[in-house]
C-alpha positions in Angstrom: 13.2 13.6 41.6 15.2 11.4 39.2 15.0 11.9 35.5 13.3 8.5 35.0 10.5 9.6 37.4 9.9 12.9 35.7 6.5 13.2 34.0 6.6 13.0 30.2 4.3 16.0 30.1 7.3 18.1 31.0 8.9 17.4 27.6 8.1 18.9 24.2 6.2 16.9 21.6 8.1 16.3 18.3 6.2 17.9 15.5 5.8 16.6 11.9 5.9 19.3 9.2 3.1 19.1 6.7 5.9 19.1 4.0 6.9 15.7 5.2 3.7 14.2 3.8 5.1 14.9 0.3 8.8 14.1 0.9 7.9 10.8 2.6 5.8 9.8 -0.4 8.7 10.2 -2.8 10.2 7.0 -1.5 7.9 5.3 -4.0 9.6 5.4 -7.5 6.2 4.6 -9.1 2.5 4.4 -8.3 2.2 0.6 -8.2 4.3 0.2 -5.0 2.1 2.9 -3.4 -1.1 1.0 -4.4 0.5 -2.1 -2.9 0.8 -0.4 0.5 -2.9 0.1 0.6 -3.6 -3.5 -0.5 -1.2 -4.7 2.1 -3.2 -2.9 4.8 -6.3 -4.8 3.9 -4.5 -8.1 3.5 -2.7 -8.0 6.9 -4.2 -10.1 9.8 -5.4 -7.1 11.7 -7.8 -6.2 8.9 -8.1 -9.7 7.4 -10.1 -8.7 4.4 -11.2 -11.3 1.8 -11.8 -8.8 -0.9 -10.4 -5.4 -2.1 -12.0 -3.3 -4.8 -9.9 -0.6 -6.6 -11.9 1.9 -8.7 -11.7 5.2 -10.3 -14.8 7.4 -10.0 -15.7 11.0 -10.3 -17.2 12.4 -7.1 -18.7 15.8 -7.5 -16.7 16.3 -10.7 -13.4 15.3 -9.1 -11.6 12.1 -10.2 -10.9 9.9 -7.2 -9.2 6.6 -6.6 -11.2 4.4 -4.3 -9.9 1.4 -2.3 -12.7 -0.6 -0.5 -12.2 -3.7 1.6 -14.5 -5.9 3.6 -12.1 -6.4 6.6 -12.6 -5.7 10.3 -12.9 -1.9 9.9 -11.5 0.7 12.3 -12.7 2.5 15.4 -11.5 6.0 16.3 -8.2 5.0 18.0 -7.3 2.5 15.3 -7.8 5.1 12.5 -5.9 7.7 14.5 -2.9 5.3 14.7 -3.2 4.7 11.0 -3.1 8.4 10.3 -0.1 8.9 12.6 3.5 7.9 11.9 5.3 4.9 13.3 2.3 3.3 15.0 1.9 -0.4 14.1 0.4 -3.2 16.2 0.4 -5.7 13.3 1.3 -9.2 14.3 1.4 -12.6 12.6 -1.7 -14.9 13.1 -0.7 -18.5 12.5 0.7 -18.8 9.0 -0.8 -15.4 8.0 2.3 -13.2 8.1 1.8 -9.4 8.5 3.4 -7.4 5.6 3.2 -4.0 7.3 5.7 -3.4 10.1 6.6 0.3 10.3 3.4 2.3 10.5 4.1 4.3 7.4 2.5 2.5 4.4 -0.8 4.3 4.3 0.8 7.8 4.6 3.5 7.2 2.0 1.2 5.2 -0.4 -1.8 7.5 -0.3 0.3 10.7 -0.6 2.2 9.3 -3.6 -1.0 8.7 -5.5 -2.7 12.0 -4.7 -2.5 15.1 -2.5 -5.3 14.2 -0.2 -7.0 11.1 1.3 -10.4 10.6 2.9 -10.8 7.4 5.0 -14.2 6.0 5.9 -14.5 2.9 8.1 -17.2 0.9 9.7 -16.7 -1.4 12.7 -19.8 -2.9 14.3 -22.0 0.1 15.4 -19.3 2.7 14.9 -18.5 4.6 11.8 -15.3 6.7 11.7 -14.1 9.3 9.2 -10.6 10.9 8.9 -9.0 13.3 6.4 -5.2 13.3 5.7 -5.0 16.4 3.4 -2.1 18.4 2.2 -4.6 20.9 0.8 -6.2 21.4 4.2 -2.8 21.9 5.9 -1.6 24.4 3.3 -4.8 26.5 3.3 -4.9 26.6 7.1 -1.2 27.3 7.3 -0.7 24.5 9.9 2.8 24.1 11.2 2.4 20.4 12.1 0.2 17.7 10.6 -3.4 17.9 11.8 -6.0 15.2 11.0 -9.7 16.1 11.2 -11.4 13.0 12.4 -14.7 12.0 14.0 -16.7 8.9 15.0 -20.5 8.5 15.2 -22.5 5.6 16.5 -25.4 3.9 14.6 -28.2 4.4 14.2 -28.5 8.1 15.2 -25.1 9.1 13.7 -24.4 11.9 16.2 -20.7 12.7 16.3 -19.0 11.5 19.5 -15.4 11.7 20.8 -13.2 9.3 22.6 -11.5 11.8 24.9 -8.5 9.6 24.8 -10.4 6.7 26.4 -9.7 3.0 25.8 -12.2 1.8 23.1 -10.7 -1.7 23.3 -11.9 -2.5 26.9 -15.1 -4.7 26.8 -18.0 -3.2 28.6 -16.6 0.3 28.7 -17.8 3.2 26.7 -15.2 6.0 26.4 -17.3 8.0 24.0 -19.3 11.2 24.7 -21.5 13.2 22.3 -19.9 16.4 20.9 -22.0 19.6 20.7 -23.8 20.1 17.4 -21.7 23.2 16.8 -18.4 21.3 16.6 -16.4 22.1 13.5 -15.0 18.7 12.5 -17.7 17.6 10.1 -17.9 21.0 8.3 -14.1 21.0 7.8 -14.1 17.5 6.3 -17.0 18.4 4.0 -15.2 21.5 2.9 -11.9 19.8 2.0 -13.1 16.4 0.8 -15.0 15.4 -2.4 -18.0 14.4 -0.2 -20.0 17.6 0.4 -22.9 16.4 2.6 -23.5 14.1 5.5 -25.8 12.1 3.2 -22.9 11.4 0.8 -20.8 10.1 3.7 -23.7 7.8 4.8 -24.1 6.5 1.2 -20.4 5.5 1.1 -20.7 3.9 4.6 -23.6 1.9 3.3 -21.6 0.8 0.3 -18.9 -0.5 2.6 -21.5 -2.4 4.7 -22.9 -4.1 1.6 -19.6 -6.0 1.0 -19.8 -8.4 4.0 -22.3 -10.0 6.2 -20.8 -8.3 9.3 -21.1 -4.9 7.5 -17.5 -4.0 8.5 -14.8 -2.6 6.2 -12.9 0.5 5.1 -12.9 2.8 2.0 -10.0 5.1 1.2 -10.8 7.9 -1.3 -7.7 9.6 -2.8 -8.2 12.8 -4.6 -6.3 15.6 -6.2 -4.5 12.7 -8.0 -1.0 12.9 -9.4 -0.9 14.2 -13.0 1.5 13.8 -15.8 1.4 16.4 -18.5 -2.1 17.4 -17.4 -3.3 13.8 -17.5 -3.8 11.3 -14.7 -0.6 9.4 -14.0 -2.6 6.1 -13.9 -4.1 5.7 -17.4 -7.3 3.8 -18.1 -7.6 4.8 -21.8 -5.8 1.7 -23.1 -7.8 -0.8 -21.0 -10.9 0.2 -19.1 -10.2 -2.7 -16.6 -6.6 -1.8 -16.0 -4.4 1.1 -14.8 -1.4 1.6 -17.0 1.5 3.7 -15.6 1.8 6.8 -17.8 5.5 7.6 -18.0 6.7 11.1 -17.1 7.7 13.5 -19.8 11.1 14.6 -18.4 11.2 17.9 -20.3 7.8 19.2 -19.3 7.4 17.9 -15.8 8.0 20.6 -13.2 8.5 18.4 -10.1 12.3 18.0 -9.9 12.3 15.1 -7.4 9.9 13.1 -9.5 11.8 13.9 -12.6 15.0 12.6 -11.1 13.3 9.5 -10.0 12.0 9.0 -13.5 15.5 9.5 -15.0 16.9 7.0 -12.6 14.3 4.5 -13.5 15.0 5.1 -17.2 18.7 4.5 -16.7 18.0 1.2 -14.9 15.7 0.1 -17.7 18.3 0.9 -20.4 21.0 -1.0 -18.5 19.0 -4.2 -18.1 16.8 -3.9 -21.3 13.9 -5.5 -19.3 11.4 -2.7 -19.1 9.3 -3.7 -22.2 9.4 -7.3 -21.2 8.3 -6.7 -17.6 4.5 -6.1 -17.5 4.4 -5.6 -13.7 6.1 -2.3 -14.2 3.4 -1.0 -16.5 0.2 -2.8 -15.8 -1.4 -2.7 -12.3 -3.5 -5.8 -13.2 -0.4 -7.8 -14.0 1.3 -6.5 -10.8 -1.6 -7.4 -8.6 -1.8 -10.9 -10.1 1.6 -11.8 -8.7 1.7 -9.5 -5.7 1.3 -12.4 -3.2 3.0 -15.8 -3.6 0.0 -17.5 -2.1 -3.0 -15.2 -2.6 -5.5 -15.0 0.4 -7.6 -12.0 -0.8 -9.6 -11.4 -4.0 -8.7 -8.1 -5.8 -11.1 -6.4 -8.2 -9.7 -3.7 -10.4 -12.1 -1.3 -12.2 -15.0 -3.7 -11.8 -13.1 -6.8 -13.0 -11.6 -9.5 -10.8 -7.9 -9.9 -11.0 -6.9 -13.5 -11.9 -4.2 -14.2 -9.3 -1.4 -16.4 -10.4 0.3 -19.3 -8.6 3.6 -18.8 -10.5 5.2 -22.1 -9.3 2.3 -24.0 -10.8 2.6 -22.3 -14.2 6.2 -23.2 -14.9 7.3 -25.9 -17.3 10.0 -28.5 -16.4 10.1 -27.1 -12.8 12.9 -28.1 -10.4 13.3 -27.5 -6.7 16.5 -26.4 -5.1 17.3 -24.7 -1.7 19.4 -22.0 -0.3 21.0 -22.0 3.2 21.3 -18.4 4.5 24.3 -17.3 6.5 24.3 -18.1 10.2 24.0 -21.1 12.4 20.5 -22.5 13.0 18.9 -20.8 10.0 16.8 -23.1 7.9 17.3 -23.7 4.2 14.8 -21.9 1.9 13.2 -23.6 -1.0 13.7 -22.3 -4.6 11.6 -23.3 -7.5 13.0 -22.9 -11.0 11.1 -23.5 -14.3 10.6 -22.2 -17.8 7.9 -19.9 -19.0 5.1 -21.4 -21.1 5.3 -19.0 -24.0 8.3 -17.5 -25.9 8.5 -13.8 -25.0 6.9 -14.2 -21.6 8.8 -12.2 -18.8 11.4 -14.2 -16.9 13.8 -13.7 -14.1 13.8 -14.1 -10.3 10.5 -13.5 -8.4 11.7 -12.6 -4.9 9.1 -12.5 -2.1 9.2 -11.8 1.6 6.6 -13.3 3.9 4.4 -14.0 0.8 4.7 -10.4 -0.6 6.5 -9.6 -3.8 9.5 -7.3 -3.2 11.5 -7.7 -6.5 10.0 -9.1 -9.6 11.5 -10.6 -12.8 15.1 -9.7 -11.6 17.6 -11.0 -14.2 20.7 -12.5 -12.8 23.8 -14.3 -14.1 23.5 -15.4 -17.7 20.1 -13.8 -18.0 21.8 -10.4 -18.1 23.8 -11.5 -21.1 20.9 -13.4 -22.8 22.7 -16.7 -22.5 20.4 -19.2 -24.3 20.1 -21.7 -21.4 19.1 -18.9 -18.9 16.6 -17.1 -21.1 13.0 -17.9 -20.2 13.8 -19.3 -16.7 11.9 -18.1 -13.7 13.0 -18.6 -10.1 10.6 -18.2 -7.2 11.8 -17.8 -3.6 10.3 -16.4 -0.4 13.4 -14.6 1.0 12.4 -14.4 4.6 16.1 -14.3 5.5 16.5 -10.9 3.8 15.2 -7.5 5.0 13.1 -5.4 2.7 13.4 -1.6 2.6 10.6 0.3 4.4 8.8 0.9 1.1 9.0 -2.8 0.2 10.3 -2.1 -3.3 13.6 -3.8 -2.9 15.8 -5.7 -0.4 18.4 -3.9 1.7 21.8 -4.4 0.1 24.8 -5.8 1.9 26.9 -8.9 2.2 24.0 -11.3 2.7 22.1 -10.0 -0.2 25.1 -10.1 -2.5 26.0 -13.6 -1.4 22.5 -14.8 -2.1 22.4 -13.4 -5.6 25.8 -15.0 -6.3 24.6 -18.3 -5.1 21.3 -17.9 -7.1 23.3 -17.2 -10.2 25.3 -20.3 -9.8 22.2 -22.4 -9.3 20.6 -20.9 -12.4 
């Protein structure tokens, strides 16, 4: 028998160490890019939510971040793929471009914000629950990532299993009821902030109330990241905003986070832009410019985010274009203009497929505070560049360098 004809069952599965959940999350230098990953999942065409609510609540005494959307919801298989690494079936729908591509955003984003995440989703007559938990994996001494998950069907809410069936085929029913003695629900209740079946049902009903179809998803992140014993995302300064609480480099015990904080501090000192760049410190300001053309309403701590159309806010705006390297590649529009008020942040707003990648980047004369360049904002959707997998910056290289040089000349 040829190797190509050999059954895949003969080969060993590749395992993922539980420690990878943490190391993978450190790709996010700060919490806002992690939050953006979860917003992106609701924004993308496969979910197609029109609203996202981000809240901080105590559940049974435990502070929890909650992300709730009114999108299409997930069945068992869809949730299993989201909990796994590298699975992504996202595709563009018309002019609605998918942001997620790599099947990693939920894992890296949620684990950057907290140690554990509970996902509840409702799709038609199915409700699914999954737990991605470093605490569960540590206490059970698991040697690979395991994800307790179950689905039940309305209205009786008895737990069922897919047995690997195809839940997408119309007219088929791959589910079967599990015995009442199964351990999935007790494990989830033990390791999550929801301690009873009634509490899960309450949260499912909250999801259903957000749309006429009753579909949607809620992600509850708990055992949140702390800084000097306080929540990293601070609500003390503004009860309707999350402010990034900076790390105390002398007291923090996590070396990898400390090094990331030091690197960020060096960058801020070299550009002198940190205090003038609100999207680094205010989640509300960041969400307001996260998408070039917003399609989804975002509510933060009970108050709607006023999304901004930056190109419409600029004074004395001018249009230019940039032709990327390579034959047959179309020119991309650039809009330049001045900020309305002295002291407002300025620099280049660089998007990719409508999603902000690098914000208020100072180039050319802006780095030296040349009078003519101060206060100028440039807006461009850089579809010709490739973002890094965490969507915090663009991949460097000749094309990126050539683009910045050309942008500086145009400025």
